[in-house]
C-alpha positions as CSV (number, residue, x, y, z in Angstrom):
1,X,10.8,112.4,53.4
2,X,8.5,114.6,51.3
3,X,5.2,114.8,52.5
4,X,3.5,113.6,49.1
5,X,4.7,110.7,46.8
6,X,6.4,112.1,43.7
7,X,5.4,111.4,40.2
8,X,7.5,108.1,39.1
9,X,5.9,108.4,35.6
10,X,6.3,110.3,32.5
11,X,3.1,112.3,30.9
12,X,2.7,111.7,27.3
13,X,-0.4,112.1,24.9
14,X,-1.3,109.9,22.0
15,X,-3.8,109.9,19.2
16,X,-6.0,106.7,19.2
17,X,-5.8,105.2,15.4
18,X,-8.7,103.8,13.3
19,X,-7.2,100.3,14.6
20,X,-7.7,100.9,18.2
21,X,-4.4,101.4,19.1
22,X,-1.9,103.8,19.9
23,X,2.0,104.0,19.6
24,X,4.1,105.0,22.5
25,X,8.0,104.4,22.3
26,X,8.0,102.6,19.3
27,X,5.6,100.3,20.7
28,X,2.0,99.4,19.4
29,X,-0.7,98.9,22.2
30,X,-4.2,98.2,21.7
31,X,-6.8,100.5,23.6
32,X,-10.5,100.1,23.9
33,X,-12.5,101.0,20.3
34,X,-14.5,103.5,22.1
35,X,-11.3,105.9,21.9
36,X,-10.7,105.6,18.3
37,X,-10.1,109.2,17.0
38,X,-9.7,110.7,20.5
39,X,-6.5,112.0,22.0
40,X,-5.5,110.4,25.3
41,X,-3.1,110.9,28.2
42,X,-0.6,108.3,29.0
43,X,1.2,107.8,32.2
44,X,4.3,105.8,31.3
45,X,5.8,103.8,34.1
46,X,8.7,101.5,34.2
47,X,6.5,98.5,34.2
48,X,2.9,99.7,32.9
49,X,0.8,102.3,31.0
50,X,-2.1,103.9,32.4
51,X,-4.2,105.5,30.0
52,X,-6.8,108.8,30.9
53,X,-9.3,110.2,28.5
54,X,-9.3,113.8,30.0
55,X,-9.2,113.3,33.9
56,X,-11.0,109.8,33.5
57,X,-9.3,106.6,33.9
58,X,-9.6,104.3,30.9
59,X,-7.2,101.2,31.1
60,X,-4.2,100.2,32.3
61,X,-1.6,98.0,30.1
62,X,1.7,96.4,30.8
63,X,4.5,98.1,29.5
64,X,6.6,96.1,26.3
65,X,9.9,97.7,25.3
66,X,11.1,98.0,21.6
67,X,14.3,97.1,20.4
68,X,14.9,99.7,17.9
69,X,15.0,103.2,16.2
70,X,13.2,102.5,13.2
71,X,9.5,102.0,13.2
72,X,7.9,99.9,16.1
73,X,9.5,97.0,17.4
74,X,7.2,95.3,19.8
75,X,3.6,94.9,20.2
76,X,0.9,94.9,23.2
77,X,-2.2,93.5,22.1
78,X,-5.4,92.8,23.9
79,X,-7.6,90.9,21.7
80,X,-10.6,91.9,23.9
81,X,-10.1,95.4,22.7
82,X,-10.3,94.5,18.9
83,X,-12.3,91.6,18.4
84,X,-15.8,93.2,18.1
85,X,-14.2,95.3,15.4
86,X,-12.4,92.2,13.7
87,X,-15.8,90.6,13.6
88,X,-17.7,92.9,11.8
89,X,-14.8,92.9,9.0
90,X,-13.3,89.3,9.3
91,X,-10.9,89.7,6.2
92,X,-8.7,92.3,8.1
93,X,-7.3,89.4,10.0
94,X,-5.6,88.3,6.5
95,X,-3.6,91.7,6.4
96,X,-3.4,92.7,10.0
97,X,0.4,93.5,10.6
98,X,0.2,92.1,14.2
99,X,-1.7,89.4,13.2
100,X,0.3,86.7,15.1
101,X,-0.6,88.8,18.3
102,X,-3.9,88.3,18.0
103,X,-3.8,84.7,19.0
104,X,-3.6,83.3,22.5
105,X,-1.1,80.6,22.4
106,X,1.1,78.4,19.6
107,X,-1.7,76.1,19.5
108,X,-4.4,78.4,18.0
109,X,-1.8,79.9,15.6
110,X,-1.0,76.2,14.2
111,X,-4.5,75.7,13.7
112,X,-5.0,79.0,11.8
113,X,-2.0,78.0,9.4
114,X,-3.9,74.6,8.8
115,X,-7.0,76.6,8.1
116,X,-5.0,78.9,5.7
117,X,-3.6,75.8,3.8
118,X,-7.2,74.6,3.2
119,X,-7.5,77.1,0.2
120,X,-10.3,79.3,0.7
121,X,-8.8,82.1,2.8
122,X,-12.1,84.5,3.2
123,X,-13.8,81.7,4.8
124,X,-10.8,80.7,7.2
125,X,-10.8,84.3,8.3
126,X,-14.4,84.2,8.9
127,X,-14.2,81.0,10.8
128,X,-11.1,82.1,12.9
129,X,-12.3,85.6,13.7
130,X,-15.9,83.9,14.9
131,X,-13.8,81.2,16.9
132,X,-11.8,83.9,18.6
133,X,-15.2,86.2,19.2
134,X,-16.8,82.9,21.0
135,X,-13.4,82.4,23.3
136,X,-13.5,86.2,24.6
137,X,-17.4,86.6,24.7
138,X,-19.1,83.2,25.2
139,X,-16.7,80.3,25.9
140,X,-13.0,79.8,26.9
141,X,-10.0,79.8,24.7
142,X,-9.4,75.8,25.5
143,X,-13.0,74.7,25.1
144,X,-13.2,76.6,21.6
145,X,-10.2,75.1,20.6
146,X,-10.9,71.5,21.5
147,X,-14.3,71.6,19.4
148,X,-12.2,73.0,16.4
149,X,-9.9,70.3,16.4
150,X,-12.4,67.6,16.9
151,X,-14.9,68.9,13.9
152,X,-11.9,69.2,11.7
153,X,-11.0,65.7,12.3
154,X,-14.7,64.5,11.7
155,X,-14.6,67.1,8.6
156,X,-17.7,69.0,10.0
157,X,-16.2,72.1,10.7
158,X,-18.1,75.1,9.5
159,X,-19.0,78.6,10.7
160,X,-22.5,77.8,11.4
161,X,-21.4,74.6,13.3
162,X,-19.5,76.9,15.5
163,X,-22.5,79.0,16.0
164,X,-25.2,76.6,16.9
165,X,-22.5,74.8,19.4
166,X,-22.1,77.6,21.3
167,X,-25.4,79.5,20.8
168,X,-24.0,82.6,19.1
169,X,-26.5,84.6,17.2
170,X,-25.3,85.7,13.5
171,X,-23.6,89.1,13.4
172,X,-26.7,90.5,11.5
173,X,-29.6,89.1,13.3
174,X,-33.2,90.8,12.8
175,X,-33.9,93.1,15.4
176,X,-37.5,93.0,16.8
177,X,-40.1,95.7,15.9
178,X,-40.3,98.3,18.4
179,X,-43.7,98.4,20.6
180,X,-44.9,102.2,20.9
181,X,-48.0,102.6,23.3
182,X,-50.5,105.0,22.0
183,X,-51.4,107.5,24.8
184,X,-54.6,109.7,25.2
185,X,-54.7,113.2,23.8
186,X,-56.3,114.1,27.0
187,X,-53.3,113.9,28.7
188,X,-52.2,117.3,26.9
189,X,-55.2,118.8,28.9
190,X,-53.1,120.2,31.7
191,X,-51.0,122.3,29.3
192,X,-53.9,124.5,28.1
193,X,-54.5,127.3,30.3
194,X,-57.3,127.3,32.5
195,X,-57.7,123.5,32.4
196,X,-58.3,121.8,36.0
197,X,-55.3,119.7,36.9
198,X,-57.5,117.0,38.2
199,X,-60.9,116.1,39.1
200,X,-63.6,116.1,36.5
201,X,-61.9,117.8,33.7
202,X,-59.6,114.9,32.7
203,X,-62.4,112.4,32.6
204,X,-64.5,114.9,30.6
205,X,-61.9,115.2,27.9
206,X,-61.4,111.2,27.8
207,X,-65.2,110.9,27.4
208,X,-65.4,113.5,24.6
209,X,-62.3,111.7,22.7
210,X,-64.3,108.4,23.3
211,X,-67.4,110.0,21.8
212,X,-65.6,111.2,18.9
213,X,-64.0,108.1,18.1
214,X,-67.2,106.1,18.4
215,X,-68.3,108.9,15.7
216,X,-65.6,108.5,13.6
217,X,-66.0,104.6,13.2
218,X,-69.5,105.0,12.0
219,X,-69.9,104.1,8.1
220,X,-70.1,107.3,6.0
221,X,-73.5,107.7,4.3
222,X,-73.2,107.1,0.5
223,X,-74.0,110.3,-1.6
224,X,-77.3,109.6,-3.8
225,X,-76.9,111.3,-7.2
226,X,-80.1,113.8,-8.1
227,X,-82.6,112.4,-10.4
């Protein structure tokens, strides 16, 4: 028996597309969006793919097999890899080539088809992408789908209602103003040549700064015109 295990995989390289996907042996795989534009190394096993960025392990994906020689014939899509990008551009759901593979099961797909049948396709895409986001990041697929179905039956289904039910902040929530504390100028005294590092030097500089501040706060005298 050999002293070391032999490499039971094939070593490939792939460029991550702007859609956060790579193509390996006529199969499209999703990868984390942080890899977009990067070249990754893929260890292709018979049952899985292991993706590396340089020497760093990134993710492991189940292997899928294509069935033809012209173009990709299979998809392996992890919604968690793509949901943040979709939430930023929800209308992309309408034109996504692997749209069917973004939905976890047939019940979700059927609900999506009913939403499309309501007429406003853009509004349907925004609502569905937000629902998928909530199911991935906040709640579960079963809980979110139950809410959608019940709200549709009551004719109260809306994007704002979904966000309020699961306490999801809007995509463009305002950021709080930053608080920047103001430091004393005396903190720079140790940078001056010959300045004492401790003792009365710092306190004297602080007192001088305080006196200067007080003098500046006094009202300026009004000039009296010459008579």
